[in-house]
DSSP file (Angstrom, degrees, kcal/mol; ACC not computed):
  #  RESIDUE AA STRUCTURE BP1 BP2  ACC     N-H-->O    O-->H-N    N-H-->O    O-->H-N    TCO  KAPPA ALPHA  PHI   PSI    X-CA   Y-CA   Z-CA
    1    1 A R              0   0    0      0, 0.0    13,-2.0     0, 0.0     2,-0.4   0.000 360.0 360.0 360.0 156.3    0.0    0.0    0.0
    2    2 A R  E     -A   13   0A   0     11,-0.2     2,-0.4     9,-0.0    11,-0.2  -0.857 360.0-170.4-107.1 135.7    1.2    3.6   -0.5
    3    3 A V  E     -A   12   0A   0      9,-2.8     9,-2.6    -2,-0.4     2,-0.4  -0.986  19.9-132.7-124.4 132.8    1.3    6.1    2.3
    4    4 A H  E     -A   11   0A   0     -2,-0.4     7,-0.2     7,-0.2     4,-0.1  -0.726  28.1-135.3 -86.6 130.8    1.9    9.8    1.8
    5    5 A G        -     0   0    0      5,-2.2     4,-0.2    -2,-0.4     5,-0.1  -0.024  26.1 -97.7 -76.9-176.7    4.5   11.1    4.3
    6    6 A E  S    S+     0   0    0      2,-0.1     2,-0.2     3,-0.1    -1,-0.1   0.846 104.0  78.4 -72.2 -34.7    4.4   14.2    6.3
    7    7 A D  S >  S-     0   0    0      1,-0.1     3,-1.6     2,-0.0     2,-0.2  -0.507  97.2-102.9 -74.3 144.8    6.6   16.1    3.7
    8    8 A A  T 3  S+     0   0    0      1,-0.3     3,-0.1    -2,-0.2    -1,-0.1  -0.492 106.1  13.7 -67.2 130.6    4.8   17.3    0.6
    9    9 A G  T 3  S+     0   0    0      1,-0.3     2,-0.5    -2,-0.2    -1,-0.3   0.356  90.7 131.3  88.8  -7.0    5.6   15.0   -2.3
   10   10 A T    <   -     0   0    0     -3,-1.6    -5,-2.2    -5,-0.1     2,-0.5  -0.705  36.5-168.5 -85.3 125.1    7.1   12.2   -0.2
   11   11 A K  E     -A    4   0A   0     -2,-0.5    32,-2.4    32,-0.3     2,-0.4  -0.958   1.7-168.6-116.8 124.7    5.7    8.8   -1.1
   12   12 A L  E     -AB   3  42A   0     -9,-2.6    -9,-2.8    -2,-0.5     2,-0.6  -0.900  13.0-149.4-110.6 137.4    6.4    5.8    1.0
   13   13 A I  E     -AB   2  41A   0     28,-3.3    28,-2.1    -2,-0.4     2,-0.5  -0.939  23.4-173.1-104.9 120.9    5.7    2.2    0.1
   14   14 A V  E     - B   0  40A   0    -13,-2.0     2,-0.5    -2,-0.6    26,-0.2  -0.954  15.1-175.0-120.0 128.4    4.9    0.2    3.2
   15   15 A R  E     - B   0  39A   0     24,-3.1    24,-2.4    -2,-0.5     2,-0.7  -0.968  10.8-159.4-124.3 116.1    4.3   -3.5    3.5
   16   16 A E        +     0   0    0     -2,-0.5    22,-0.2    22,-0.2    -2,-0.0  -0.835  37.2 135.4 -97.3 112.5    3.3   -4.7    6.9
   17   17 A G        +     0   0    0     -2,-0.7    20,-0.2    20,-0.2     2,-0.2   0.249  18.1 138.5-143.5  12.6    4.0   -8.4    7.3
   18   18 A M        -     0   0    0     18,-0.2     2,-0.4    14,-0.0    19,-0.0  -0.472  30.6-171.2 -66.7 128.8    5.6   -8.8   10.8
   19   19 A E        +     0   0    0     14,-0.3    14,-2.4    -2,-0.2     2,-0.3  -0.940   8.1 176.4-121.5 145.2    4.3  -11.9   12.5
   20   20 A C  E     -C   32   0B   0     -2,-0.4     2,-0.3    12,-0.3    12,-0.2  -0.959  10.7-157.2-139.9 162.2    4.8  -13.1   16.0
   21   21 A R  E     -C   31   0B   0     10,-3.3    10,-3.4    -2,-0.3     2,-0.5  -0.959  19.0-122.5-137.5 157.8    3.6  -15.9   18.2
   22   22 A I  E     -C   30   0B   0     -2,-0.3     8,-0.2     8,-0.2     6,-0.1  -0.873  29.4-127.9-102.0 128.7    3.2  -16.5   21.9
   23   23 A S        -     0   0    0      6,-3.0     5,-0.0    -2,-0.5    -1,-0.0  -0.244  34.3 -88.9 -69.3 163.5    5.0  -19.5   23.4
   24   24 A D    >>  -     0   0    0      1,-0.1     4,-1.5     4,-0.1     3,-0.8  -0.110  66.6 -39.3 -68.7 168.6    3.2  -22.0   25.6
   25   25 A A  T 34 S+     0   0    0      1,-0.3    -1,-0.1     2,-0.2     4,-0.0  -0.271 111.3  28.0 -59.3 151.3    2.8  -21.8   29.4
   26   26 A P  T 34 S+     0   0    0      0, 0.0    -1,-0.3     0, 0.0    -2,-0.0  -0.990 126.0  36.7 -95.8   0.8    4.5  -21.0   31.7
   27   27 A N  T <4  -     0   0    0     -3,-0.8    -2,-0.2     2,-0.1    -3,-0.1   0.903  69.2-166.5 -81.6 -42.2    6.7  -18.4   29.9
   28   28 A Y     <  +     0   0    0     -4,-1.5     2,-0.2     1,-0.2    -4,-0.1   0.933  23.1 175.9  52.0  51.1    4.3  -16.8   27.4
   29   29 A K        -     0   0    0     -5,-0.3    -6,-3.0     1,-0.0     2,-0.6  -0.602  32.4-123.5 -84.0 145.9    7.2  -15.2   25.5
   30   30 A M  E     -C   22   0B   0     -2,-0.2     2,-0.4    -8,-0.2    -8,-0.2  -0.829  32.3-171.6 -90.8 121.7    6.5  -13.3   22.4
   31   31 A L  E     -C   21   0B   0    -10,-3.4   -10,-3.3    -2,-0.6     2,-0.3  -0.946  19.2-130.0-118.8 134.3    8.6  -14.8   19.5
   32   32 A Y  E     -C   20   0B   0     -2,-0.4     2,-0.4   -12,-0.2   -12,-0.3  -0.620  27.0-118.4 -80.7 139.4    8.9  -13.3   16.0
   33   33 A V    >   -     0   0    0    -14,-2.4     3,-1.3    -2,-0.3   -14,-0.3  -0.637  30.9-114.7 -80.4 130.3    8.3  -15.6   13.1
   34   34 A S  T 3  S+     0   0    0     -2,-0.4     3,-0.1     1,-0.2    -1,-0.1  -0.370  96.8  27.1 -66.2 139.0   11.3  -16.1   10.9
   35   35 A G  T 3  S+     0   0    0      1,-0.3     2,-0.3    -2,-0.1    -1,-0.2   0.482  99.7 102.2  89.6   1.8   11.0  -14.8    7.3
   36   36 A T    <   +     0   0    0     -3,-1.3    -1,-0.3   -17,-0.1     2,-0.3  -0.846  38.9 131.1-115.3 156.5    8.4  -12.1    8.2
   37   37 A G        -     0   0    0     -2,-0.3     2,-0.2   -20,-0.2   -20,-0.2  -0.947  50.7 -87.7 174.3 166.5    9.0   -8.4    8.6
   38   38 A D        -     0   0    0     -2,-0.3     2,-0.4   -21,-0.2   -22,-0.2  -0.624  33.8-156.9 -91.5 154.6    7.9   -4.9    7.7
   39   39 A F  E     -B   15   0A   0    -24,-2.4   -24,-3.1    -2,-0.2     2,-0.4  -0.998  11.1-179.7-135.8 128.7    9.2   -3.1    4.6
   40   40 A I  E     +B   14   0A   0     -2,-0.4     2,-0.4   -26,-0.2   -26,-0.2  -0.999   5.3 175.9-130.6 131.9    9.3    0.7    4.1
   41   41 A Y  E     -B   13   0A   0    -28,-2.1   -28,-3.3    -2,-0.4     2,-0.7  -0.992  27.3-138.0-138.5 127.8   10.7    2.2    0.9
   42   42 A R  E >   -B   12   0A   0     -2,-0.4     3,-2.1   -30,-0.2     4,-0.3  -0.772  37.3-117.8 -86.6 114.9   10.8    5.9   -0.1
   43   43 A Q  T 3  S+     0   0    0    -32,-2.4   -32,-0.3    -2,-0.7    -1,-0.1  -0.241  94.6  13.9 -59.5 131.0    9.8    5.9   -3.7
   44   44 A G  T 3> S+     0   0    0      3,-0.0     4,-2.3     4,-0.0    -1,-0.3   0.451  86.1 124.0  87.6   0.6   12.6    7.3   -6.0
   45   45 A A  H <> S+     0   0    0     -3,-2.1     4,-2.1     1,-0.2     5,-0.1   0.907  74.3  46.4 -64.7 -41.0   15.3    7.1   -3.3
   46   46 A F  H  > S+     0   0    0     -4,-0.3     4,-2.4     2,-0.2    -1,-0.2   0.901 111.3  52.2 -68.9 -38.8   17.6    4.9   -5.4
   47   47 A E  H  > S+     0   0    0      1,-0.2     4,-2.0     2,-0.2    -1,-0.2   0.929 111.3  46.7 -60.5 -45.6   17.2    7.0   -8.5
   48   48 A R  H  X S+     0   0    0     -4,-2.3     4,-2.4     1,-0.2    -1,-0.2   0.903 111.2  51.8 -64.1 -40.6   18.1   10.2   -6.6
   49   49 A A  H  X S+     0   0    0     -4,-2.1     4,-2.2    -5,-0.2    -1,-0.2   0.890 108.5  51.4 -64.5 -38.7   21.1    8.5   -5.0
   50   50 A R  H  < S+     0   0    0     -4,-2.4    -1,-0.2     1,-0.2    -2,-0.2   0.902 112.8  45.3 -62.8 -42.1   22.4    7.4   -8.4
   51   51 A K  H  < S+     0   0    0     -4,-2.0    -2,-0.2     1,-0.2    -1,-0.2   0.878 113.4  49.6 -67.7 -38.7   22.1   10.9   -9.7
   52   52 A I  H  < S+     0   0    0     -4,-2.4    -2,-0.2     1,-0.2    -1,-0.2   0.917 127.7  15.1 -70.4 -43.1   23.7   12.5   -6.7
   53   53 A N    >X  +     0   0    0     -4,-2.2     4,-0.9    -5,-0.2     3,-0.8  -0.726  55.8 170.1-138.3  87.0   26.7   10.2   -6.5
   54   54 A P  H 3> S+     0   0    0      0, 0.0     4,-2.0     0, 0.0     5,-0.2   0.711  78.7  70.8 -68.3 -19.1   27.6    8.1   -9.5
   55   55 A H  H 3> S+     0   0    0      1,-0.2     4,-2.3     2,-0.2     5,-0.2   0.873  95.2  53.5 -62.7 -36.6   30.9    7.2   -7.8
   56   56 A V  H <> S+     0   0    0     -3,-0.8     4,-2.5     1,-0.2    -1,-0.2   0.906 107.7  50.2 -65.7 -41.1   29.0    5.1   -5.2
   57   57 A R  H  X S+     0   0    0     -4,-0.9     4,-2.1     2,-0.2    -1,-0.2   0.914 111.0  48.0 -64.3 -42.8   27.3    3.2   -7.9
   58   58 A L  H  X S+     0   0    0     -4,-2.0     4,-2.4     2,-0.2    -1,-0.2   0.892 111.5  50.8 -63.7 -41.3   30.6    2.4   -9.7
   59   59 A T  H  X S+     0   0    0     -4,-2.3     4,-2.4     2,-0.2    -2,-0.2   0.916 110.8  48.6 -65.7 -42.9   32.2    1.4   -6.4
   60   60 A Q  H  X S+     0   0    0     -4,-2.5     4,-2.3     1,-0.2    -1,-0.2   0.890 110.9  51.6 -64.7 -37.8   29.3   -1.0   -5.6
   61   61 A H  H  X S+     0   0    0     -4,-2.1     4,-2.6    -5,-0.2    -2,-0.2   0.925 110.7  47.4 -64.3 -44.0   29.6   -2.4   -9.2
   62   62 A R  H  X S+     0   0    0     -4,-2.4     4,-2.7     2,-0.2    -2,-0.2   0.919 111.5  50.5 -64.0 -43.5   33.3   -3.1   -8.7
   63   63 A R  H  X S+     0   0    0     -4,-2.4     4,-2.1     1,-0.2    -1,-0.2   0.922 112.1  47.5 -59.4 -44.5   32.8   -4.7   -5.3
   64   64 A F  H  X S+     0   0    0     -4,-2.3     4,-3.2     2,-0.2    -2,-0.2   0.935 112.1  49.8 -63.1 -46.3   30.1   -7.0   -6.8
   65   65 A R  H  X S+     0   0    0     -4,-2.6     4,-3.0     1,-0.2     5,-0.2   0.912 109.5  51.6 -59.9 -42.6   32.3   -7.9   -9.8
   66   66 A N  H  X S+     0   0    0     -4,-2.7     4,-1.8     2,-0.2    -1,-0.2   0.915 113.3  44.5 -60.9 -44.0   35.2   -8.7   -7.5
   67   67 A W  H  X S+     0   0    0     -4,-2.1     4,-2.5    -5,-0.2    -2,-0.2   0.932 114.4  49.3 -63.0 -46.4   33.0  -11.0   -5.5
   68   68 A L  H  X S+     0   0    0     -4,-3.2     4,-3.0     1,-0.2    -2,-0.2   0.891 109.9  50.8 -62.0 -41.5   31.5  -12.6   -8.5
   69   69 A N  H  X S+     0   0    0     -4,-3.0     4,-2.1     2,-0.2    -1,-0.2   0.878 111.4  48.3 -62.4 -38.8   34.8  -13.2  -10.1
   70   70 A A  H  X S+     0   0    0     -4,-1.8     4,-1.0    -5,-0.2    -2,-0.2   0.931 115.1  44.5 -67.3 -45.1   36.1  -14.9   -7.0
   71   71 A W  H  X S+     0   0    0     -4,-2.5     4,-2.5     1,-0.2     3,-0.5   0.913 112.4  52.9 -64.4 -43.6   33.0  -17.1   -6.7
   72   72 A H  H  X S+     0   0    0     -4,-3.0     4,-1.9     1,-0.2    -1,-0.2   0.886 105.2  53.7 -59.7 -42.3   33.1  -17.9  -10.4
   73   73 A S  H  < S+     0   0    0     -4,-2.1    -1,-0.2     1,-0.2    -2,-0.2   0.782 116.4  39.4 -65.0 -25.9   36.7  -19.1  -10.2
   74   74 A V  H  < S+     0   0    0     -4,-1.0    -2,-0.2    -3,-0.5    -1,-0.2   0.864 127.9  24.7 -90.7 -39.2   35.8  -21.5   -7.5
   75   75 A Y  H  < S+     0   0    0     -4,-2.5     2,-0.5    -5,-0.1    -3,-0.2   0.575 103.4  77.2-108.0 -10.7   32.4  -22.9   -8.5
   76   76 A V     <  -     0   0    0     -4,-1.9     2,-0.2    -5,-0.3    -1,-0.0  -0.892  57.5-161.0-114.1 127.2   32.1  -22.6  -12.3
   77   77 A T     >  -     0   0    0     -2,-0.5     4,-2.0     1,-0.1     3,-0.2  -0.506  35.1-106.6 -95.9 168.9   33.8  -24.9  -14.8
   78   78 A D  H  > S+     0   0    0      1,-0.2     4,-2.5     2,-0.2     5,-0.2   0.846 121.1  57.6 -61.2 -33.9   34.4  -24.3  -18.5
   79   79 A A  H  > S+     0   0    0      2,-0.2     4,-2.2     1,-0.2    -1,-0.2   0.879 105.5  50.4 -66.4 -35.2   31.7  -26.7  -19.3
   80   80 A H  H  > S+     0   0    0     -3,-0.2     4,-2.4     2,-0.2    -2,-0.2   0.923 110.6  49.3 -65.8 -42.7   29.2  -24.6  -17.3
   81   81 A V  H  X S+     0   0    0     -4,-2.0     4,-2.6     1,-0.2    -2,-0.2   0.926 112.0  47.8 -62.0 -45.6   30.3  -21.4  -19.1
   82   82 A N  H  X S+     0   0    0     -4,-2.5     4,-2.4     2,-0.2    -1,-0.2   0.909 112.3  49.3 -61.4 -44.6   29.9  -23.1  -22.5
   83   83 A A  H  X S+     0   0    0     -4,-2.2     4,-2.0     2,-0.2    -1,-0.2   0.891 112.0  49.3 -61.7 -41.9   26.5  -24.4  -21.7
   84   84 A C  H  X S+     0   0    0     -4,-2.4     4,-2.7     2,-0.2    -2,-0.2   0.923 111.3  47.6 -63.8 -46.3   25.4  -21.0  -20.5
   85   85 A M  H  X S+     0   0    0     -4,-2.6     4,-2.3     2,-0.2     6,-0.2   0.883 110.0  53.6 -65.7 -35.3   26.6  -19.3  -23.6
   86   86 A D  H  <>S+     0   0    0     -4,-2.4     5,-3.5     1,-0.2     6,-0.4   0.922 112.0  45.6 -59.6 -43.3   24.9  -21.9  -25.8
   87   87 A W  H ><5S+     0   0    0     -4,-2.0     3,-0.9     3,-0.2     5,-0.2   0.917 112.0  51.0 -67.1 -42.8   21.7  -21.2  -24.0
   88   88 A L  H 3<5S+     0   0    0     -4,-2.7    -2,-0.2     1,-0.2    -1,-0.2   0.880 112.5  45.4 -63.8 -38.7   22.1  -17.4  -24.2
   89   89 A I  T 3<5S-     0   0    0     -4,-2.3    11,-1.3    -5,-0.2    -1,-0.2   0.422 120.9-105.3 -87.9   2.9   22.8  -17.4  -27.9
   90   90 A G  T < 5S+     0   0    0     -3,-0.9    -3,-0.2    -4,-0.4    -2,-0.1   0.733  78.6 131.1  87.7  24.2   19.9  -19.8  -28.6
   91   91 A G      < +     0   0    0     -5,-3.5     6,-0.2    -6,-0.2     2,-0.2   0.326  47.8  93.8 -91.4   9.8   21.7  -23.0  -29.3
   92   92 A C        +     0   0    0     -6,-0.4     3,-0.2     4,-0.3     6,-0.0  -0.603  58.8  47.7-101.4 161.5   19.6  -25.2  -27.0
   93   93 A G  S >  S-     0   0    0     -2,-0.2     3,-1.0     3,-0.2     0, 0.0  -0.139  95.1 -70.7  98.7 166.1   16.6  -27.3  -27.7
   94   94 A P  T 3  S+     0   0    0      0, 0.0    -1,-0.2     0, 0.0    -2,-0.0   0.801 134.2  37.0 -69.3 -26.9   15.7  -29.8  -30.4
   95   95 A R  T 3  S-     0   0    0     -3,-0.2    -2,-0.1     3,-0.0    -3,-0.1   0.289 124.0 -97.5-104.7  11.1   15.5  -27.1  -33.2
   96   96 A G    <   -     0   0    0     -3,-1.0    -4,-0.3    -5,-0.1    -3,-0.2   0.388  57.4-109.2  90.9  -3.8   18.4  -25.1  -31.9
   97   97 A G        -     0   0    0     -6,-0.2    -4,-0.1     2,-0.1    -6,-0.0  -0.194  56.1 -40.8  77.3-172.5   16.2  -22.5  -30.0
   98   98 A T        -     0   0    0      1,-0.0    -6,-0.1    21,-0.0    21,-0.1  -0.812  65.7-114.1 -94.0 128.0   15.7  -18.9  -30.9
   99   99 A P        -     0   0    0      0, 0.0    19,-3.1     0, 0.0     2,-0.4  -0.343  33.3-155.8 -63.8 143.5   18.7  -17.1  -32.2
  100  100 A T  E     -D  117   0C   0    -11,-1.3     2,-0.3    17,-0.3    17,-0.2  -0.961   4.8-147.1-125.8 136.9   19.9  -14.3  -29.8
  101  101 A G  E     -D  116   0C   0     15,-3.2    15,-2.0    -2,-0.4     2,-0.5  -0.767   7.6-153.1-101.2 150.4   21.9  -11.2  -30.6
  102  102 A C  E     -D  115   0C   0     -2,-0.3     2,-0.5    13,-0.2    13,-0.2  -0.983   6.8-169.1-126.1 123.9   24.4   -9.6  -28.2
  103  103 A K  E     -D  114   0C   0     11,-2.0    11,-2.5    -2,-0.5     2,-0.5  -0.943  19.1-135.7-111.0 131.4   25.2   -5.9  -28.3
  104  104 A L  E     -D  113   0C   0     -2,-0.5     2,-0.3     9,-0.2     9,-0.2  -0.743  26.7-178.2 -88.7 126.6   28.1   -4.7  -26.2
  105  105 A F  E     -D  112   0C   0      7,-3.3     7,-2.5    -2,-0.5     2,-0.4  -0.858  11.3-159.5-119.3 154.2   27.4   -1.4  -24.3
  106  106 A S  E     +D  111   0C   0     -2,-0.3     2,-0.3     5,-0.2     5,-0.2  -1.000  23.5 145.5-135.2 142.7   29.7    0.6  -22.1
  107  107 A G  E >   +D  110   0C   0      3,-2.7     3,-1.4    -2,-0.4    -2,-0.0  -0.926  58.6  14.8-172.1 144.7   28.6    3.1  -19.5
  108  108 A L  T 3  S-     0   0    0     -2,-0.3     3,-0.1     1,-0.3    -2,-0.0   0.768 129.6 -52.4  57.0  29.8   29.6    4.4  -16.1
  109  109 A G  T 3  S+     0   0    0      1,-0.2     2,-0.3     0, 0.0    -1,-0.3   0.540 120.7  77.6  90.4   5.5   33.1    2.8  -16.4
  110  110 A Y  E <   -D  107   0C   0     -3,-1.4    -3,-2.7     2,-0.0     2,-0.3  -0.970  66.9-128.8-144.9 160.7   32.2   -0.8  -17.2
  111  111 A E  E     +D  106   0C   0     -2,-0.3     2,-0.3    -5,-0.2    -5,-0.2  -0.812  25.6 173.3-110.1 151.0   31.0   -2.8  -20.2
  112  112 A Y  E     -D  105   0C   0     -7,-2.5    -7,-3.3    -2,-0.3     2,-0.4  -0.981  27.2-120.2-151.1 158.8   28.0   -5.2  -20.4
  113  113 A C  E     -D  104   0C   0     -2,-0.3     2,-0.6    -9,-0.2    -9,-0.2  -0.818  14.8-155.2-102.4 140.2   26.2   -7.2  -23.0
  114  114 A R  E     -D  103   0C   0    -11,-2.5   -11,-2.0    -2,-0.4     2,-0.3  -0.965  14.8-156.4-114.5 115.0   22.5   -6.7  -23.8
  115  115 A Y  E     +D  102   0C   0     -2,-0.6     2,-0.3   -13,-0.2   -13,-0.2  -0.683  15.3 173.9 -94.2 143.8   20.9   -9.9  -25.3
  116  116 A S  E     -D  101   0C   0    -15,-2.0   -15,-3.2    -2,-0.3     2,-0.2  -0.995  34.1-106.4-148.8 146.2   17.8   -9.8  -27.4
  117  117 A S  E     -D  100   0C   0     -2,-0.3     2,-0.8   -17,-0.2   -17,-0.3  -0.471  21.0-148.1 -72.3 138.4   15.9  -12.4  -29.4
  118  118 A L        -     0   0    0    -19,-3.1    -1,-0.1    -2,-0.2     3,-0.1  -0.758  19.6-167.9-107.9  82.9   16.3  -12.3  -33.2
  119  119 A F        -     0   0    0     -2,-0.8     2,-0.1   -21,-0.1     3,-0.0  -0.465  27.5-108.5 -72.0 140.4   12.9  -13.6  -34.3
  120  120 A P        -     0   0    0      0, 0.0     2,-0.4     0, 0.0    -1,-0.1  -0.389  35.8-106.8 -68.0 147.4   12.7  -14.4  -38.1
  121  121 A V        -     0   0    0     -3,-0.1    -3,-0.0    -2,-0.1     0, 0.0  -0.632  31.9-130.2 -77.1 127.0   10.7  -12.0  -40.2
  122  122 A K        -     0   0    0     -2,-0.4     2,-0.1     1,-0.1    -1,-0.0  -0.582  26.6-110.4 -77.0 137.3    7.4  -13.6  -41.2
  123  123 A P        -     0   0    0      0, 0.0     2,-0.1     0, 0.0    -1,-0.1  -0.401  29.5-130.7 -68.7 143.1    6.7  -13.3  -44.9
  124  124 A T     >  -     0   0    0      1,-0.1     4,-0.8    -2,-0.1     3,-0.3  -0.443  22.8-110.2 -85.8 166.2    3.9  -11.0  -45.9
  125  125 A T  H  > S+     0   0    0      1,-0.2     4,-0.6     2,-0.2     3,-0.5   0.824 116.6  60.1 -67.4 -29.8    1.1  -12.0  -48.2
  126  126 A D  H >4 S+     0   0    0      1,-0.2     3,-0.7     2,-0.2    -1,-0.2   0.856 101.6  52.5 -65.0 -36.7    2.5   -9.6  -50.9
  127  127 A S  H 34 S+     0   0    0     -3,-0.3    -1,-0.2     1,-0.2    -2,-0.2   0.690 102.7  59.9 -75.8 -16.4    5.8  -11.4  -51.0
  128  128 A L  H 3<        0   0    0     -4,-0.8    -1,-0.2    -3,-0.5    -2,-0.2   0.652 360.0 360.0 -82.6 -15.3    4.1  -14.8  -51.6
  129  129 A I    <<        0   0    0     -3,-0.7    -1,-0.2    -4,-0.6    -2,-0.2   0.451 360.0 360.0 -85.9 360.0    2.5  -13.7  -54.8
């Protein structure tokens, strides 16, 4: 649900989901249920933070890439990488899957690939005549 804050224009998204239970006699303790909790988010907070300080975003990206590279070197084999790339470019399935294109983009100090499906163009009725 959305709740308007005290400040004009402030929008908060609130999800109330905290659950608790009371233990049996004789203690009657209140215990919080694991996996439940309340959630409050100020709408647009991440976008404003990105605009204010792009250095923070780049630092977070580098930290994540360092962690991912360390995890990748321990847990991922070359066979896993090849199978994943086959799947991404559409080489899986009995008919070979849907072909996929990869465009390399760079921005904010790092490069990334954007994958998109390359569906074949269906012939029009004019081209069949």
